[in-house]
PAFITOR-726214 format. One line per field, with one value per residue (C-alpha): residue number from 1; chain; z, y negated, x negated; residue in three letters. Coordinates in Angstrom, 1 decimal. Layout:
residues N
resi = c(NUM, ...);
chain = c(A, ...);
Z = c(Z, ...);
Y = c(Y, ...);
X = c(X, ...);
resn = c(Ala, ...);
end
This chain:
residues 115
resi = c(1, 2, 3, 4, 5, 6, 7, 8, 9, 10, 11, 12, 13, 14, 15, 16, 17, 18, 19, 20, 21, 22, 23, 24, 25, 26, 27, 28, 29, 30, 31, 32, 33, 34, 35, 36, 37, 38, 39, 40, 41, 42, 43, 44, 45, 46, 47, 48, 49, 50, 51, 52, 53, 54, 55, 56, 57, 58, 59, 60, 61, 62, 63, 64, 65, 66, 67, 68, 69, 70, 71, 72, 73, 74, 75, 76, 77, 78, 79, 80, 81, 82, 83, 84, 85, 86, 87, 88, 89, 90, 91, 92, 93, 94, 95, 96, 97, 98, 99, 100, 101, 102, 103, 104, 105, 106, 107, 108, 109, 110, 111, 112, 113, 114, 115);
chain = c(A, A, A, A, A, A, A, A, A, A, A, A, A, A, A, A, A, A, A, A, A, A, A, A, A, A, A, A, A, A, A, A, A, A, A, A, A, A, A, A, A, A, A, A, A, A, A, A, A, A, A, A, A, A, A, A, A, A, A, A, A, A, A, A, A, A, A, A, A, A, A, A, A, A, A, A, A, A, A, A, A, A, A, A, A, A, A, A, A, A, A, A, A, A, A, A, A, A, A, A, A, A, A, A, A, A, A, A, A, A, A, A, A, A, A);
Z = c(-16.4, -16.4, -18.8, -21.7, -19.7, -16.7, -19.4, -21.0, -17.3, -16.3, -20.0, -19.4, -15.7, -16.7, -19.9, -17.5, -15.7, -18.8, -17.3, -17.1, -13.4, -10.7, -8.7, -11.2, -11.9, -8.8, -7.9, -11.6, -10.1, -7.1, -8.6, -10.8, -8.1, -6.1, -9.3, -10.5, -6.7, -6.3, -9.6, -7.6, -9.5, -9.1, -11.2, -12.5, -13.0, -15.5, -17.4, -17.4, -17.6, -16.1, -17.7, -19.2, -17.1, -18.9, -18.6, -15.2, -17.4, -18.6, -16.3, -18.4, -18.3, -18.5, -15.3, -17.3, -18.1, -14.7, -13.5, -15.4, -14.5, -10.5, -11.1, -13.5, -10.2, -7.9, -6.1, -4.8, -3.3, 0.0, 0.3, 0.7, -2.4, -4.5, -3.9, -4.8, -7.9, -9.0, -8.7, -10.3, -13.4, -13.4, -12.6, -15.8, -15.0, -14.5, -11.2, -8.5, -7.2, -4.0, -6.1, -8.5, -5.7, -4.1, -8.1, -8.7, -5.1, -5.9, -9.3, -8.1, -5.7, -8.0, -10.1, -7.2, -6.3, -10.3, -10.6);
Y = c(11.1, 10.1, 12.7, 14.8, 18.2, 16.9, 16.2, 19.5, 20.8, 19.6, 19.9, 23.7, 23.6, 21.8, 24.3, 26.7, 25.0, 26.4, 30.0, 32.6, 33.3, 31.1, 32.3, 30.8, 27.5, 26.6, 27.9, 25.7, 22.3, 22.6, 23.2, 20.7, 17.9, 19.0, 18.7, 14.8, 13.8, 15.1, 12.9, 10.1, 9.8, 9.1, 10.8, 7.0, 6.8, 9.7, 9.4, 5.3, 5.0, 1.9, -1.2, -1.6, -4.4, -7.4, -7.4, -9.6, -12.1, -12.9, -14.7, -17.1, -14.7, -15.7, -15.2, -12.6, -10.7, -10.6, -9.6, -7.0, -5.4, -6.0, -3.6, -1.3, -0.7, -1.1, 2.1, -0.4, -2.8, -3.9, -3.5, -7.4, -7.3, -5.3, -7.5, -10.5, -9.2, -7.4, -11.3, -12.5, -10.4, -11.8, -15.6, -17.8, -20.5, -21.8, -20.8, -23.1, -23.7, -21.1, -18.8, -18.7, -18.6, -15.5, -14.0, -14.6, -13.2, -10.0, -9.5, -9.9, -7.2, -4.6, -5.4, -5.2, -1.7, -0.6, -0.9);
X = c(7.8, 4.2, 2.3, 3.6, 3.1, 5.1, 8.1, 7.9, 7.7, 10.9, 12.2, 12.1, 13.4, 16.3, 16.7, 17.8, 20.5, 22.5, 21.9, 24.8, 23.7, 24.9, 22.0, 19.3, 21.1, 21.2, 17.3, 16.5, 18.2, 16.4, 13.0, 13.6, 14.5, 11.7, 9.0, 10.6, 10.0, 6.5, 6.2, 6.8, 10.4, 13.4, 16.2, 17.4, 13.9, 13.7, 17.3, 16.9, 13.2, 11.5, 11.1, 7.6, 6.2, 4.0, 0.5, -0.6, -2.1, 1.6, 3.1, 5.5, 8.3, 11.8, 14.0, 16.0, 13.7, 11.9, 15.8, 16.2, 12.3, 13.5, 16.7, 14.9, 13.0, 15.4, 14.1, 11.0, 13.4, 14.9, 18.8, 18.8, 16.7, 19.0, 22.0, 20.2, 18.8, 22.2, 24.2, 21.5, 22.2, 25.8, 24.6, 25.4, 23.8, 20.5, 18.4, 18.0, 14.7, 15.1, 16.6, 13.8, 10.8, 13.1, 13.2, 9.2, 8.6, 10.4, 9.3, 5.6, 5.9, 7.7, 4.4, 1.9, 3.5, 3.7, 0.3);
resn = c(Met, Thr, Thr, Pro, Ser, Asn, Ala, Gln, Arg, Leu, Ala, Lys, Leu, Cys, Gly, Met, Leu, Gly, Ser, Ala, His, Ala, Gly, Glu, Arg, Ala, Ala, Ala, Ala, Leu, Lys, Ala, Asp, Gln, Phe, Val, Arg, Ser, Cys, Gly, Glu, Thr, Trp, Glu, Ser, Val, Ile, Val, Gly, Arg, Arg, Gln, Leu, Pro, Pro, Pro, His, Gln, Ser, Ala, Leu, Asp, Trp, Arg, Ala, Met, Val, Asp, Val, Cys, Ile, Ala, Asn, Ala, Asp, Ala, Leu, Ala, Pro, Lys, Glu, Lys, Leu, Phe, Val, Gln, Ser, Met, Ala, Arg, Trp, Ser, Gly, Glu, Pro, Ser, Pro, Lys, Gln, Met, Thr, Trp, Leu, Glu, Gly, Ile, Phe, Ser, Arg, Val, Arg, Glu, Arg, Ala, Ala);
end
């Protein structure tokens, strides 16, 4: 979550998920989900977290680090881009020039959206 107060609020809502009352649990789950979405987050980004992007002046990134950042921010990718970066995560060799061009383009868009 972007601020400590948001994280505290979400923690309080999630704490109510252990209530003995089914209605209270359901209301807490609904409120927690609404709160996460209103903060512009997904449950994956809240639980797993987003990988920090390096500052824009730091452009010499390892291609595997770019793949990791893209996967961590997969909610910002088109379906074909997700498939591509997932396949690159399993790639054992060096990427071809065409693959690098596509990866760098995707990474740039992820960086722009995060800024």
